[in-house]
N, C-alpha and C positions, 0 to 999 in steps of 0.2 A: 494868108488868113484861112483859106480852106483847110490847110493841113492842121492848123490849131483847132478849128472847129471839129475836125474828124478826131483829133486826139482827145478833146474834151468829151465827145460823144462816146468813145469807146473805153475811156480810162476807167470808169466805175465798173463795168462788167468785167473788164480784163484783170482788174485788181481783185475782184471777188473770186475769179477763177484761180488766180495765182495763190490765194490764201485758202482755197477749198481743202478739206480734209481728204485723206485717203479713204477710199471706199470701204465699207464694212460689209462683210458677207451677209447676204440675204436682205440687205437694205437697198433701196433705190440708189442707183449710181448714174451719173451722167457720162456717156461715152461720146467723145468728139473724135471723128475720124472721117476720112473721105468716103468710107463704106461702113458706117457705124452699124447699121441693121444687120448687114451680112456678117460682119465680125462678131457681133453679139451672138447670132444664131450659130455660127461655126464654132464659137467658144463654148457652146452648151448653155448659154444664158437665155434669159427670157426678156423679150422686149416688153416694157411696161408703158401702158397708156395708149390711147387711140391714135396719136399723132407723133410723127417724127419730123425733125428738121432735116434739111439737105446734108448737113454734116454732123448731125448729133441725134442721139436717141437716149431715152431713159431705159435702164435695164436693171435686172436683179439676177443674182447668182451667187454661188459659193466662192470661197477663196480660190479654187482651181479656175473658175471662170475669170475672175479678176487677173490672175496670173497669165492665163491665155490671151486675154485681151491686150495686156501690156506686152506680151511676146509677140503679138500679131501687129505690133507697131501702131496701135491706136494712138492718136495724137495726145489724148488726155482721158484719164479715167479717174473720176472724183466722186466723192459723196454728193448726192443730190439734195441733201437737206438745206443747204444754203440757197438753192434754186427755189425751193418751196417757201423759204423764209421771205423771199422777195415779194411773194404773193400773200404774205401773212398767214401762211399754213405751217403748222409744226408736224413733222413726221418722225 
């Protein structure tokens, strides 16, 4: 029963992540990684927003930043527009 509850709780957000678009240069992107902030800075990107999560951060950068993040084994680098849409904001 607990497993089914966990599956239901995480199914929606995980499905949204799976369908998220590839990031666009200079647009906000969501970086999910064990060391997201450090990887963003090391890749030459800019951390966007006043807060970060333990395994994620919003970032902005050009195509080279996106490529460096992917090469640095970030778990996921996706367009952040879907995240804003959850809050009713269009970016």
